N, C-alpha and C positions, 0 to 999 in steps of 0.2 A: 504494500500500500504506500502511496506517496503522500507525505505529510504537507506538501505545498505544491503548487503547479510547477512543472518542470519544463520551462520554455526551451531548454537546450536539447530536448529529445534524447536524453541519455548521454550527450556529449558535453564536456565542461568547457565553457568559455574561459579565456585567459583571465587569471586573477580571481577565479571562483574557488570555493571549497570543494572537497571530495563528496561524491555521493556515498552514503553509507547506510547500512541497516541499523535501525535504532529501536530499542525497547523503551517506551515511555516510563520514566521512573515513578510516575504517579498512578498510572492505570494499567501498565503492563502491556499495552498494545504494541505490537511490532510493526514497523512501517519503514519505508525508504525515505530518508531525508534527502531531497535532491541537491544538486550543486547550487550553492547560494552565492549570488554576487554580493560584494560589500555593501552593507546598509540594509540588507533584506533579512528576513527571519522565517523560521519554520515552526509551526505549532502542531501539537498532537491533534489528530483528527477526532479523537474520542473525548478527551477531557480539556483540550485547548491549552495544555501545558506548553510553555515556550521550550522548544527542544534546542534551538540554536539560533543565535543572531550573529551574522557575519559582520566583521568590523573592518574599517579601513586601517591598514598598517597595525594590526592587533598586537604585534610583539614589540616593535620599536617604540611606539608612544607609551606603552605600558612600562617598558624598562625606564624610560626617561622620568616618568611620574614616580616610579618606585625609588629611583635614585634621589629625586627631590624629597620624597617622604623620609628617606634615611637622614637627610640633613635636618629636616624639621624635627624628627624624633630626638636627635642629639640636642637641639636647642631646648625642646620641651623637657628633657630629662635633666639638663644642667642648670637651667634658669629657674627662678622662683615663679610660682603660680600667682600667689597673692601675698600681700603684707598687711597685717592688721596692727592697730595701735589702741591701747586702752590703759589708762592710769599711768601714763608716761612710759609704758613698756611696748616694745615692738616685737612682733613675731612674723616670720615668713614661712611659707610652706611650698614644697615642690611635689613632684609626682610620688616620691617615696615617703613623704611625711605622714600621709594618711595611714598606709599599712604599718609604718613603724609605731605610731601612737596607738593604733588598734591592738597591736601585739602587746604594747606596754599595759593596756587595760585588760589583758588576759584573753582577748578575742582573737587568738591566732588563726582560727579557721576563717574568720571574716577578713583578716589581714592577707591571708594567702589568696583568697578569692579576688580581692581588690587589686592586689599586685599582679596577679596573673592576667586578669581581663583588661586592665588599664595600661599595663606596661609590657609584661612578658609576651603575651599573645600578639599584640600589634608589632612589637620589635621583631619577633621571630618570623611572623608572616611577611613583613616587608623584606627582611634579610633573605628569607627563603625564596621569595618571588624574584628578587634581584639576582640571586644566584642562578635560578632556573633560566630567566630571560637572558642574563649575561652569558650563560653557558650555551644557549642556542645561537648566540652571535659568533661563537668560536668555531673554527674549522675542526678542531679536535674536541670530541665530546667530553664534557666534564663528568665526574663520577656522581652516581646516585641521583641524577636529575629527575628520573621518574618517581623515585621514592620521595624526594623532597617535594615535588609538585603534589603528590598524593597527600602529604602531611598538610599542605596549605589548605586543601579542601576541608580537612578536619578542623583546622584552626579558625577558619573563616567566621563562624557564628560567635566565637569566643573573643574575638577582637572587637572591643567596644569603645573605641575612641570617641565616637559621636555621642554615645550614651553618657560617657564620663563627662564630656564637655557640658552636656545639658545638666548633669548633676552639679557641676561646678557653678553653673549659672543660678540654680535653685539655692545653693549654699550662699552665693553672693547676695541674693535678695534677702535671705534670712539674716545675714550679718549686718546689713546696712544700718538698722536701728540699734544694733548692739555695740558695735565698735567702729572705729574709723578704718576704712579698707581701701587699699590701692591694688590695682591689677598689675601683674608682672609680665615679663616678656613671654613666659611659657604659655600664658593664656592665648596670646595671638599666634604663637607657634602651633598650639593644639588646634585652633580654628583652621589655620592653613593646612595642617596635617589632615584634618578630617576631610576637607575639600579635595585634597590631593589624593587621598586613599579612595574616596568615592569615585573620582575621575579615573584613577588607575583601574578599578574594578569595572567601570563602565566601558572603557575602550578595549579591555582584554577579551579575547575570544578563547575560552578555555580549550575548546576542541582544536583550535588552531595551534595551541601549544602542544597538545598530544600528537597532532599530525606532524608538527615540526620535529618532535622527539622521534617519531617513527621514521621520518626521512633521515634524521641524523644518525640513527642506529637502525639501519635497514634490517627487517626481519621478515623472511619469506612467509612465516606462519601468519603474520598480520597482513601481508600483502594480498592474500587471497580473500581477506574479509573486507578490505577497503580498497577500491580501485576506481579509476575514472569511468569504467564501463558500467553495465547493468549489474545490480547487486543480486546475489543468490537469494532464493526463497529462505525464510526462517527455517533453521535446522531443528529437528526434534532433539530435545535435550540440551540445546544451547542455553547458556546462562549469561545475563548481562552483568557486567561489573558495576557495582554501586559507586565506585570511585571515579573511573574514567569512562564508563559507558560502553566499553567494547564488549561485543558478544563473543563468547568463547565456548568451545566444545570441551567439556571436562573429560579427563581420563578417569574411567570408573575405578581403576586400580590405585589411584593416588589422590590425595587431597586436592581439590580444585583450586587453582590459582590463576589469576588473570595473566595472560601472555604479555600484556603491555605494562602494567604497573605493579604486578606481583601480589595484589590484594586477594584475600580469600573470596571465592565465588560461592554465592548462595542463591538458590532459586528465589527465595524470599528471605527477608531478615530473620535469622534464627530466633525462635521463641519470642517473636515480636509482640503478640498479644499479652503474654504473661509478663514480659518485662515492662510494657507500657502500663498495664494495670498496677503492677507493684510500685512503679515510680509515681504514678498519679495518686495512688492511695497514700504514699509517703508524703507527697506534697500537700494533700488535704489535711493530714495530721499536723504538719508544721504550720498550716495556714492559721489555725486558731491562735497559737502562741505569737505568731507574727503580728497579729492585730491586737492581742491582749497586752503583751509586754511592751515596755517603752523602747522605741528605736533610739531616742536621744534623751539625755537628762541635762538640763541647763542649771548649773549651780551658781547663784549670784549671792554674794555676801553670806555664804554658808548654808543657804536654803536651796533645795533642789526642786525643779519643776519638770517631771518626766513628760515626754511627749510621744504618743503613739503615731502610727501612720495617719489615721484620721485626724488626730490632734494637729499634725503638721498641716493638713489641708485646711482645717478650721483657722489656724494662725494665718495662713496666706490669704484666706477670705477676709479675715478681720483687718488685714493690712491693705485691703483694696486690690490685691493682686488676683483678680478673678481669672484671667487667662492662664496664669501660672498654676493657680489652685486647680483649675479644670485639668490641666496637663498632668499634674502630679496625681490627681484623683484617678484619671483614666489609666495612667501607667502603673500605679501602685495598688489600685483596688479593682477597677473594672477589668483590665487585661488579665490578671491572674485568675479571677473568677470565671471569665468567659473562656479562658484556655482550659480550665478544669471541666467546665460544662461541655465544651466542644469535644474535648478528647474523650470524655465519658460517653457522649452520644455516639461518636464514631466507633468506639469499642463495642458498645451494645448493639449498634446497627450491624456491625460486621459479624458479631456472634450470632445474630438472628438471620443473617444472610439477606438483609433488606436490599432491594433494588431501587428504592425510592430516593430521589434527589442525589444520585451518585455524583453527578458533576458538581452540584452545590457542596456536597460533603468534601469532595476533593479540593475544591477551591477554598473551603474553610480550613482544610488541613494546611494548605500553603500559607494562608494568613497566620494561622496559629504558629507554624514553624518560623515565620519571619518576625513576628512582633514580640515574642516572649522576652527577648533580650532587653527591651526598653523598660521593663519593670525594674531594672537595676538602678534607676535614677536615684531612688531613696538611699540605697546602699552607698553609692558614690558620694551623695550629698553628706551623709553621715561621716564618711572618712575625711572629707575636707573640713567639716566643722570641728571634728575631734583634733585635727592637726593644727588648726589655726587658733582655737580659743582655749587656752589654758593659762590664765593670768593669776595664779596663786589663789588667794582668798577673795579676789575681786570677782572674777567670773570664769567659769570652766564649763566645758561641754564634754560629756562622756557618752559613748555609745553603749546601748543595752542589748539584752538577749533578743529583743524583738528584731533587731537588724540581722542577727545571725539566722533566726528562724525565717525571716523574709527572704534573705539570700538563698536559703535552702529551698524555699518554695520556687523561686525563679529558676534555679539550677535544675531541680527535679522535674519541673514542667518542660524545660528545654530538652532534657534527656528523654523524657517520656515521648515528646513529639519526634525526636530523632529515632527512638526505638520502634515507634509504630510504623508499619509499612502500609501506605495507602493502597497499594496494589491488592492487598487482602480484601478490601471492600469490594472491588470489582470481581475478584476470584470468588468470594462468598456469594455475591449476587448471581454470578454465572452458574455456580453449582446449585443454587436454590432453583433457578429457572430450569436447569436440566432435570432436577429431581421431580419438578412439577409437570414436566412435559410428558 
């Protein structure tokens, strides 16, 4: 099946991508994605999932933007984010101050999460992408390019520069009435870094990277699967790699591995339903403490005023920050609840083999998988406030167990969405229809 009109009639015009057999990662339909000219896209015939968008110069521009991102990351890590003053004392914070102070408060779990998502994951992602794209410019292949590019796909959702920057903005608004505050160079570097990383992802064609790796390290086993001519019919028993998308015929006598990236091959994600249920139930358990226990405690002149997630929203409303209060409410309350409801509904419908609203449920899954990371705003805000406000007996801000529980909810729901295989919804509906026929 052809996922988009093929004006070339099976022949590739110059500058186009390869025709290739593709299994949609959302509904499991196998179809031929035709040769695409730069600027065009192919969508799944059944669920409308974007399968591929061909880009103009997808490798060179992405490399330049990732090199620029490396410079901006250096500035963001070395320069101060903000400087605050109170009672004649000055304090400044950088990207590492929040995790450091969270660890000093005994919240090492939260410290590790903030450090990984705000610093480690973005740095490793940009370094790895620069290594892969730089290696593709070399005449002699660099080592482990395929494995490194596969790691990038795993790191992508955990790199949260844009979410962190929004958390910093919320912290800034909360601090305006409490202390005198000045923005540091790292804030502007983070803003530029966010735009640069978004642009780098936008101009990159991931399949163009895999095709370039195939050309650089020619492999006859892959050449028979991807060619300028007509593609073969889907083979019985072939499995699509969840990392690079290549369809491979596994050896029944050996553990199945992708010929291109080396990832383990599974017809569907192993134990998908059980893992998704377990992670979702764990998130529900943590959701109660996340809303009951304080996320922050502001101690002024020896007296403490604990603040929960909803308390923070009420404070923003009282300050007249209606748009920001709405944003925090949606990110910290609405999104986690809707994610849990949507995941539960998808799991129940799959278990029942329901064929109703399959496209809508698949679209909902894509939304759930994409927006969960934005709930980390409150966690990042807490890390900034803890780092900036500790002025002895005058005023201090400490993070509470509510922040740990809420971070657990966010991570568990992200892992649950990753564990769930949306193709099972289509498989279950098809099996139910066959049983009723």
